[in-house]
N, C-alpha and C positions, 0 to 999 in steps of 0.2 A: 684662553681661546683667542684666535686671531682670524678674522675673515670667515668665521664659521667652522674652522678646522682646528683639530687639537694641536696643542703646542708640541714641538719637538724638544723634549727635555734636554737632550744632549747638546743640541744647537743653542738653546737658550741659556743653559746653566754652566756648560763645561767648555765648549769649543771656542777657539779664537774667532773674532769677527771676520778676519781675512779668509779663514777656512770655510766658515759658514757661507760667505759671499761666493766663494768658488763653486760650491755645490747648490747654490740657489737656482730657482727656475729662471729668474731674469738673466743671471750670468750665463746659464746654458744657452739661452737664445742668442745672446751677444757673441759667444764663442762660436756657435754654429754659423752665424752670419759672417764672422771674420774668416772662417774656413771656406765658406762658399765664395767669398770675395777673393781669397788666395787662389782657389781653383780656377775661377774665372780669369784672373790675370795670367795664371800659368797657361791656360788654354789659348788666350790671346797671343801670348808670346810664341806659341807653337803654330800660329796661323789660323786658329779657329775664329771665324767671323764674330766679332763683338762690336756693336755700334759705338761710335765715338761718344764718350760721356756716360756710358752705361755703368762702368765700374765706379766712376766718381759719384753717380747718383746713388748707387748702393751704399757707398762709403758714408755719404752724408746722413743716412738714416739708420746706420748700423746700431746705434745706441737707443733708438726710439722703440721701447718695448712696452706693449700693451697686452698683458697676459689675458685680460678679459676678452679682448678682440680675437686673440689666437684661440682661446677656448671656444668661442662662438663658431669660428671657422671649423674647428675640430668636430663640433657637434654636427655640422653639415656634411663635412667630407668623410667623417668616421676614420680619419687617419691623422695622427698627431704631427708627423713630419710634413705631410702635404699641407696641413694648416699653416705651419711655420714658413714653408716656401711661399704660399700664396700671400701671407702677410708681408713678407719682405719684398716680394714683387710689387704689391700694391703701394707700399711706402715709397719704393724707388721709381715706380712708373715704368718698369721694364720687366721682361720675362726671359732672363738669360742665365739664371743660376740653375744648378743641379743638373746640367747637361752631362750625360754619360755617367751619372752617379746612381748608386742605390742608397737606400736608407742607412745601411750600416757604414757606408763610406763616410757619412756624417756622424751618426750617433755613436758608433763604436770608437772612431778616432777621437771624438771629443771626450768620451768617457775615459779613454786611455790618457789623454792629456791631463784630465783632472786627477786621475790616479797618480801620474808622475809628479804633478805639482804638489799634491798632498804629501807624497813621500819626501819631496824636497823641503816642504814646510816642516815636517816632523823631524827630519834629521838635523835641520838647522836649529830648531827650537830645543831638541834634546841636548845638543851640544851646549847651548846657552844655559839651560837649566843645570846641566852637570857642572858647569863652571860656577854657577851661583851656589850650588851645594858645597863645592870645594872651597869657595871663597869664604863662606860662612862657617867652615869647619864642621859641617853637619853631614851625617849619613854618608861617610866616605864610600862604603860599599855600593850605595845607590848611585853616587856620582860616577864611580868606575863602571858600573853596569850600564848606565846611560850612555857613556862614551862608546862602549862596545856596540850597543844597540844602534846608536847614531851611525856608526861606520857601516853596519849591516844594511840599514835603510839607504844609506848613500850609495852603496854598491848595487842594491836592487834598482834604484832610480837610474843609475848610469847605464845598466844593462837592459833596461826595460824596453822592448821593441814595439813599434807601431804596426797596426794592421795595414794601414796605407790604403791606396785606391785599388780595390780588388773586385768591385762589382758584386752582383747577387750570388755568384757561385765560386768566386775566387779567381776567375780568369781575367777580369777587367776588360772583357770583350766589348762592352758598350763604350767605354772610354777609348779603347783601341780603334773601334769603328769611327768614332768622332774625329780621331786624329789620322784618319786615312790609312790605318794599318801600320803606322810608323811606331815600332816598338821602342826605338830610341827616344822618340818624343814622349811616349807613355812613361818611360823611366824618368825623364827629366821632370815631367809634371809631378810624379809621385815624390821625387826628391825635393821639389820645391814645397810641396805640401808638408813633408816631414820636417823640413827646416822651419817652416812657419809654425808648426806645433812644437818645435824644440826637441826633436828626436834625432839621434844619430843612427839608429838601427830601424830597419823595416822588415817585417816578417816576409819571407819569400813565398810561402805556400800556406794559404788559409782557405776556408770555405766561406760561408755566409758571414760568420762572426769570427773574431779573433779567439784563440784557444782560451777557454774559461779557466784552464789550469794556471794562467797568468794571474787571475784574480786570487786563486787559492794560494799561490806562492806569496803574493803581497800580504793577504790577510793573515796567513800563518806567521808572518814576521811581527805583527803588531802585538800579540799577547806577550812576546818576549820583551817588548818595551815596558809593559806593566810589571813583568816579573823582575826586570832589572831595577825599576823604580822602587820596588817593594823591599829590596835588600836592606837589611839592617833596621827596618822599621817595626814599630809595634802596632799590630793590626787592631788593637783596642783604642788607638788614638788616631786623630786626623793629622796628616793627610792620608795615612796608610790605610785607614778603613775605606776611604773613598777609592783609593787605588785598587783595593781588593774587589770592590763592587764593579768598577769599570772592567777589571780583568775578567769577571764572569761574562759581561756583555761581549768582550772581545773573543772569548772562546766560543760564544754562541754564534757570532758572525762567521767564524771560521767553519763551524759545522754547516752553516748555510752555503758557504762557498764550496765546501767539500761535496755537498749533495749535487750542486749544479755541475761541478767538474766531473763527478762520477758519471753523470748522464751525458755530458757533452765534451768528452776529453779533448779531442782534436777537431771536432766538427759539432754541428748543432744548429739551433735556430734561435729565434728571439723569444722563445717561451720562458727563458730565464729572466725576462725583463724585470718583473716585480721583485724577485729575490735580490737581484743585483742593485736595483734602485734603493732598496732598504739597506743591504749589507755594506755596500761600498762607502757611502757617506757616513753611515752609522759607526762603522769601525774606525774611520779616520777621526770622527768627532770624539769617540770614546778614548782613543789613543792620545788625542790632543788634550782631553780632560785630565789624563794622568799627569801630563806636564803642567797643566794649569794648577792642579792641586799642590804639586811640589813647589812651583814658583810662588804661590800664595803663602805657603809655609815659610819659605825663605824670607819673604817680605814681612810677614806678620809676627813671627816669633816661634815659641816652643810648641810642640804638639799638644793638643787639647784632648781630654778624654771624650770618647763618644758617649753621648747621653743615652741612658737606657730607655727602652720603649715604655710608653705609659702603661700602667696597670689597668686592665679593663675587666669589668665584672662579667 
């Protein structure tokens, strides 16, 4: 237990520290603040009035995260993003972020950035583990399968599109009004946001949320990583017994994504929030755990038999 909450077994025992940090509550707050700051600077470049020193004031406090303070604000406001806006404003001493934006302009774009970064982490690590397997002369089928899986994840990351600045119903009308109806300025702001988040592509037409079919496409690729890793292994020994266990979890997360996608194929609302907050990090942690198991085996030696369960009366 930590802070009165149950442990996340995957985060604690299987996933890389960098990936766990990417999906942490603290990192989410910091990433959102950097996005607000990028939007503020883009708006200022397009002539939206921003007081001198405001951007610098926000930048100075971007890493000062107090989750307890934010939680207290959320209890009063009954809105999670509003609480994070108020906290950032209070720290900076200004109230100039989130103009022309809706909640999903922040939360969906940050979720997508974390998805893309997770894909990049996994394909990079899969290539490294495949090389370790090859170098040690072990499990050649697994090494070959991991290389193929890494290429697939790399292609997914390269083509993965950002929702962008679209407002509450997909028209970006609030931001357009703020920019005086200048559509070219709106395009420039959105492009600056996409560059800040590391995306080459932006979805042209969305509603309140980005298509949840994108989540399904990503999560259906991850069980393939486990299947590739299991090639040539004996499921009665470690690490392949662990790989099989994680593969079960990965298939479960895919089912969760399929349910959301089926209900919100190209449109929808934020009612999928709980499902996605469990499925997305959980699936990436489990996939990373597959690679952790193989990497540990390369380092530690030969496969070891899985101990039988204790006999109970």
